[in-house]
N, C-alpha and C positions, 0 to 999 in steps of 0.2 A: 578635382573630384569632389562625389560628390558629400554631402554631411552626414554624419553615422545617424544610424537613423536612433528613435528613441525607446525605442524595445527590442530587443531580438529573444524569439518564441525558442526553444529548444524541443525539439518531436524526436524523442528518441522510441525506435519505431523494430519491432522483430514479433516475424509469421506476424502480422496486425490487418493482414486482404480484409479484415470482414467492417472494420471501425476505423480503418485508416482513410476513406473517403468523408466519412460522416464528420471525422476529427477533424480535416484541412480544410472541410468548407466552415464550419462552425470557428474555428482559429482565425480565417481568413475573414468572418465577418462580423469580429467584433466592430461594434460600433464608438468610431473614438477618429478622433483627429491627428493621435500620434501616430510616427512613421513605424513601421514594423519589419522588420529582415525574419523570416518561418526559418530556422534549420533544420529539416529532416534531415535526422542520421540512422540509417539504414546498418541495422546491429549484425550482416549476414545471412537476412532472411529471407528463407527457405519458400517462399510464397511467390505472390504477386504483389509484395510492398513498395520494393524498389521502382517494379515498372510504375505504379499508381501514384508516387511520390513525383518521379519523373514528367507523368504528365501533366500533374498538377505544375510541376515547376514550370513547364513547359507554357502555360497558359497566364500563368501568373509570375512578374518579375521579382515580385516578394518573397518566392522562394525558394531557397538554395538548397540541393542534395547533397548529402556526404554518405560516403559507405564505406564500410570497413569488415574486418573475417569480425565472428562472432567473439564477442568474448563477455558481452551480461550490459548491463546496464550502466553501470559506473564507469565503465571504459568510452559509453556510448555518448554519455553526458561529456565528459571531459574535450572525449572530441569536440563535441559540438560548443562547447562554452570556449575554447581557445581559439575560437575562429566569430564568436560572436563580437560587436561592437556596440551593441546599444547600452546607454546609462542603467535598464534597467533589464533583469535577464529572467524570462518567464519558463517554467517548464510546464507543457501540458503532453501528458503520452500519450499513444497513438491510439488509445483506448475510450480516451475521454471527449466529451463534446461540450463545451465551457458554453452559458447561454449568454449572449449578442455584449450584454454590460458588462460580463467580467473582467476582463481589463481592466478596464476606468476607474471599476471596484475599487479594484488593487490597487494601481497609482493614486486614488484618491486618498488611503491608509495611507500610505506610503509617504505623501508629498504633504499631509497634514501632522504625519507625525517622523520629524528627522530622525529621532532613536530610535527605529522601528526600522529593519533591515530585511524582517520578510512578513508577507500575510501570502495567507491561502485561504481556499475557502473550501464548502460545503460539497459533497461527492450524493447524486442524489442516483437513486435506484433503480434503472428504465423500467416499466413491467414487461416488458414484452420479451425482457431478456430469457433465457434458457432455467429451470429451477434452479442450480447451486449456484447461480450466478445471484439471481436473486436474493438466496438467503444470505450469501456472501457480504452483499448491499445491504441486508436491514440489519444485520449484525452492528456493519460500519456505523452506517444509519444514527443506530441508537448510542455508538460512542463518540458522535457530532454532539448529541444533545447535549452531555454532559461539559463538552470540551469550554473551559475557560478560554473569553478573547487571549491572557495572555499566554500563549503554547507554548509546550515542552520541545512540540514535534508540527509539523505542517508535511503533509505527504506531497510523495513528488507529482502525484499525478494532476494536482494542478497548486500552482505557489509562483510567488515571482518575488525575485531578490533584486536589495540595490550589486550592481557590477560587484561589487568592490569585496561582496560577499565570497564567491568566490575566490580570490584570494586571500582574504582570511580563514576563511574554511577549507578551502580545495588546495586538493583538490579530490572526487570522490574516491573513496577506497576500491581499487578495481578487485582487489579481496575476496569482495562481500559478492560481487557479481550482481544478484539482481534483489537481495533482501537488506534492507538494517544501514542499505548506503546514502539513503537522507538520513534517514535519525542522527545518524552518526555527524555526519557535515550538520545536521542543525545543532548534534548538542557541544559540537566547537564552536559556533554561532553566542550559542549560551556561555559556556563557558568563558569568551571575548568578553561577556555584556550585555549581546545584542540584544534585544527584542524581537520575538515571533508572535506576530497577531495574527486570529485567527479570525474570520469574517464573514460569517455564518451567510449574508446575503449575494457575495460572491460564488454563483453555483455552477457546478459542474456535472454533466450524467456521465456516469461511469459504467462501463460494460466490464463485470467481473471476468475471471475464468469459466470457459463454456463445459466443461467438464466436472465429475465426480474426483478422476484421477489428478487433472490439472490444479485442480483448485487443495486435493492435499499434499500434491507435491508445492507449492507455491506456502500452503499453510508449514511445512516443516524445515523447506529454506526459512521462513521467517525464523523458528525458531531455535535451526538450530545457529545462524551470524545475531540473535539476541542477547546474546554474551558481548558482545561489543559494546551496546549499548550503555555508555553511565549512564544514563537513565530508565532506568527499568519500565514506570507507570507511565508512558506515555501518555496515555487517554485516564481518568478518572476512572473509569470502567475496568480497566486491566488488575486494578489490585482483588476484585472479584475475578478475574480471569484467573489468576494466579494459583487463586486458591483453589478454583474451579481443576485446572489442568491436575495437580497435586491428587486431589479427589479421585478424577479419572484413573489416573496412572496408578493408584493405589487399587480399585478396582478391578485394573486390569490384570495386576500385577498377581491380585490373591485370586482372580480368575484362575491363570495359569497351575498358580500350587494349590487349587482343589483338589483334583487327582492322587497329591501326594493327603488326602485324609482316608484313601485305601491301604493307608501302609500304618496307621497307628488307631491306639486302642484308647475309648475314657471322650471325656468333653474336648478334649484339640482337634479331633475329626471333625466333630457338628462345626467347631469354630471357621476350620478349614473350608467345609463346607458350604457353611453361610456367608461367609467375610464376602466371597466375592459377588453374590446378589445383591448382596445390601448395600453395598458401597454403589452396584452398579444402579442399581436402583434411584439411591440417592446425587448418583449424577446426575442419570435424565428428570426425575424429578426439583431438581436443580433450574434447567433450561427449560422447565413445561408452562412457568409462566411467561415467560415471554416467546415460544411460540405460542400461545393461546390468544398473548396480543399482538403479536404479527396475522396471524390468521381473522381475529375481529379487527383490526386498523387498516388492516394489506388487503383485506377479502380475498384472500391468497392462503386455501387449504392445504396447499404443501408446504406452509411452515408447521405443519405436522413434523415434517422428518426433522425438522431444527434439532432436538434433544441427541439423536444418535448421531448426525451427521458430525453436531459438533463434538461426540464422546467420542467420536473416531478421531477427527480433529486433534484433542487435546491432547488423545494418547500419541497418538506423533508428534504433538509439542512437545510433550514433555519428555520423549526418544530423540529430540531435535536438540532440544536444549542443552540434557546430558551428554550427547555427542560435541556439543558445540561448546561445553564446561573442559571436558579432555581434550580437546583442540586447544583450547585457550592455555589449558596446562603444561601442555607439551611443546608449547609458544609457534602452535601452527593458525592458521584460520580453517 
């Protein structure tokens, strides 16, 4: 019987045929002396993801491919970690490309700091990705710039855990499907007194959603399940985000109520007419400095669309959070 690998890499996959080849090439190309097993879990993909994974596995014995009916990333990760044999377990999703030294940088942290149970790295935005993917990436990178080393949350896009973390904090809550599963899992570790470390030199390229609809749908899901996080400000920037979501929601509500101004007389009419546009302007101006920063620092004029996109995203976020609160009150997820 062969010795267990040093590291098990879990790669949950759903409809990732466009990004999976580069992701697996980067994972298998890690510059390390450690032994690896790469467990690709296809979550019932409707495209060629499973076929691609099997083609790679046929060429590299380190790759194992598991299949299951579609149930979400949480169930895919649970399916994978239960067969993982490594002393360390990494999660690298099918839409990321880790730099060649990603694994060694993460392992270096865990080996130097025994009290740390997880380490995650920096998400870099590929400049050639579709416009909405770039906007999403720019925002996440801004959040990471203020992220402390002693982290409250590490994204499942790229993270390395001690194998014991899954017994302590797991399994992933499969009711959360594709959103907040990692933050709830990490919250369980934090409650148990375990440290999470953010290591910005461990970098991956992250390909975000490629259409506006898929981006907005995913953001709604994040907000919908965020009520299950005991730690709401996962990043320092989330405090401003919560305020901006409230302003956007009020602006949308005021715009919807504006026609009522036709039914009243005097001052209330003008308040109803003016409140919506005023709050909308405030919401857009609140994101304009960041948009201009992206235009100049990234040399990307598409960033001028950032304020209206974030306004729509935050209105849906407020709706999702309200739905989540209602479902939680009713004892449902």
